[in-house]
C-alpha positions as MATLAB code, in Angstrom:
seq = 'MTALLKDLVVVSKDDFQLLCNVNSLETRFRLVTANSSTSALNRRVGDLVTFTPSGSRPVRALVRYIGPVPELVGSGSLVGLQVIEQGWEGGNTDGSVGERSYFCVERGKGVFCDIGSVVVGEGGSCIIESAAKLESLNQGYVGRIAALMENVDNNNTKWGM';
ca = [
      -7.851  -17.180    2.383;
      -8.327  -19.561    0.019;
      -8.781  -17.828   -3.729;
     -11.048  -19.492   -6.199;
     -11.362  -19.132  -10.168;
     -14.719  -17.423   -9.707;
     -13.177  -14.672   -7.504;
     -10.575  -13.609   -9.925;
     -11.208   -9.787  -10.762;
      -9.787   -7.831  -13.924;
      -7.911   -4.351  -12.418;
      -6.665   -1.835  -14.444;
      -2.973   -0.825  -14.394;
      -3.585    2.088  -12.061;
      -5.119   -0.123   -9.898;
      -2.642   -2.771  -10.055;
      -0.150   -0.113   -9.027;
      -2.203    1.387   -6.088;
      -2.726   -2.339   -4.667;
       1.294   -3.234   -4.987;
       1.670   -1.801   -1.648;
      -1.324   -3.165    0.245;
       0.070   -5.953    2.693;
      -2.873   -7.897    3.564;
      -4.475   -9.964    1.003;
      -8.055   -9.816    2.578;
      -7.991   -5.890    1.823;
      -6.879   -6.153   -1.632;
      -9.641   -8.199   -2.403;
     -11.923   -6.011   -0.549;
     -10.570   -2.700   -2.626;
     -11.208   -4.955   -6.049;
     -14.816   -6.268   -5.163;
     -16.242   -3.250   -3.454;
     -18.829   -1.093   -5.196;
     -17.299    1.302   -7.846;
     -18.973    4.344   -5.922;
     -17.625    3.093   -2.798;
     -14.325    1.853   -3.642;
     -11.036    3.316   -2.261;
      -9.552    2.729   -5.800;
     -11.755    5.148   -7.445;
     -10.760    8.140   -5.361;
      -9.278   11.204   -6.949;
      -7.498   14.329   -6.025;
      -9.982   16.390   -3.895;
     -11.890   13.658   -2.783;
     -12.943   13.471    1.278;
     -11.635   10.083    2.205;
     -11.284    8.532    5.573;
      -7.735    7.777    6.739;
      -6.971    5.009    9.293;
      -3.203    5.706   10.871;
      -1.823    2.487   12.799;
      -2.871    2.159   16.126;
      -4.779    5.221   16.102;
      -8.542    6.157   15.320;
      -9.964    7.112   11.491;
      -9.598   10.778   10.690;
     -11.128   12.904    7.787;
      -8.738   13.649    5.087;
      -8.146   14.956    1.668;
      -6.757   13.166   -1.389;
      -3.643   15.157   -2.220;
      -1.561   13.161   -4.751;
      -2.049    9.604   -5.914;
       0.811    8.266   -7.768;
       4.373    6.799   -7.719;
       6.578    7.918   -4.590;
      10.050    5.861   -5.070;
      11.896    7.818   -2.419;
       9.375    5.747   -0.445;
       8.590    2.655   -2.351;
      10.063    0.710   -4.683;
       7.366    0.155   -7.129;
       3.380    0.916   -7.196;
       1.768    4.011   -5.981;
       0.618    5.575   -2.614;
      -1.812    8.093   -1.639;
      -1.136   11.756   -0.238;
      -3.467   12.904    2.165;
      -3.980   16.237    4.046;
      -5.638   15.395    7.066;
      -8.096   17.944    7.769;
      -9.277   16.531   11.595;
      -9.030   19.190   13.983;
      -6.078   19.190   16.352;
      -4.386   16.111   14.436;
      -0.662   16.411   14.295;
       0.273   12.736   13.655;
       1.491   13.536   10.139;
       4.842   12.889    8.914;
       5.334   15.002    5.549;
       4.221   18.537    4.441;
       3.798   16.591    0.956;
       7.348   16.668    0.384;
       9.918   13.752    0.134;
      13.567   14.531    0.248;
      13.924   17.585   -2.116;
      10.756   16.379   -4.031;
       7.065   18.063   -3.260;
       4.349   15.534   -4.286;
       1.661   18.305   -2.557;
       1.938   21.199   -0.138;
       0.050   21.162    3.191;
       1.474   22.260    6.938;
       3.486   20.104    8.725;
       1.937   17.495   10.856;
      -1.023   17.400    8.473;
       0.419   15.434    5.583;
       0.755   11.572    5.183;
       1.898    9.226    2.562;
      -0.106    5.712    2.788;
      -1.077    2.733    0.865;
      -4.720    2.758   -0.628;
      -5.473    0.054    2.175;
      -5.329    2.805    4.701;
      -8.475    4.583    2.992;
     -12.162    4.584    2.849;
     -14.674    6.694    1.291;
     -15.445    9.626    3.405;
     -19.112   10.887    3.857;
     -19.985   13.205    0.711;
     -17.419   11.313   -1.694;
     -15.432   14.505   -2.840;
     -14.366   17.751   -1.667;
     -16.626   20.740   -1.237;
     -14.797   24.051   -2.270;
     -15.845   26.857   -0.002;
     -13.237   29.633   -0.333;
     -10.819   30.591   -2.995;
      -8.170   29.365   -0.568;
      -9.222   25.769   -0.106;
      -9.307   26.067   -3.996;
      -5.825   27.333   -4.207;
      -4.763   24.729   -1.757;
      -6.272   21.964   -3.865;
      -4.126   23.274   -7.053;
      -1.019   23.155   -5.528;
      -1.765   19.702   -5.413;
      -2.573   19.197   -9.019;
       0.350   21.504   -9.653;
       3.016   19.083   -7.820;
       1.750   15.986   -9.665;
       1.741   17.602  -13.081;
       5.340   18.983  -12.154;
       6.186   15.350  -10.852;
       4.875   13.698  -14.105;
       6.924   16.316  -16.595;
      10.402   15.627  -14.400;
       9.715   11.937  -14.859;
       8.837   12.269  -18.806;
      12.212   14.723  -18.745;
      14.235   11.648  -17.025;
      12.796    9.076  -19.216;
      13.659   11.070  -22.786;
      17.237   11.928  -21.394;
      17.542    8.453  -20.450;
      16.555    7.176  -23.923;
      18.053   10.063  -25.680;
      15.054   11.393  -26.851;
];
């Protein structure tokens, strides 16, 4: 692939962090040039997406976490997903890595992936049809907030604040 100056695209810092772990230059280009309503870069916690595991068929999933996972990648951000496809057990996490919890799902249903493995699902966002589903989504937000607060505390300690 040859990039031309006319193809350069300005990306936000958050988008850049998501793109860091996408290995394919073609996939990066596709993500940044996609229509903003259909771009995987515009996904948020709670959105319904399609996840394509390596060597497997695409499955429906909910975005449960977006952000850094330093235990898995040195820099950049990953997407934490809860696969909701009936009978699918190909996940490798319950939302935790080591001692740190990023989101909470049943073991075998959670995955961390790069944004290039995610496409917008039908409907674009999660429909909350029960109190249990709302509670499940809230756990994702709580995990994200806890991770951010821990990061702030670590930085404050590091810099003597």
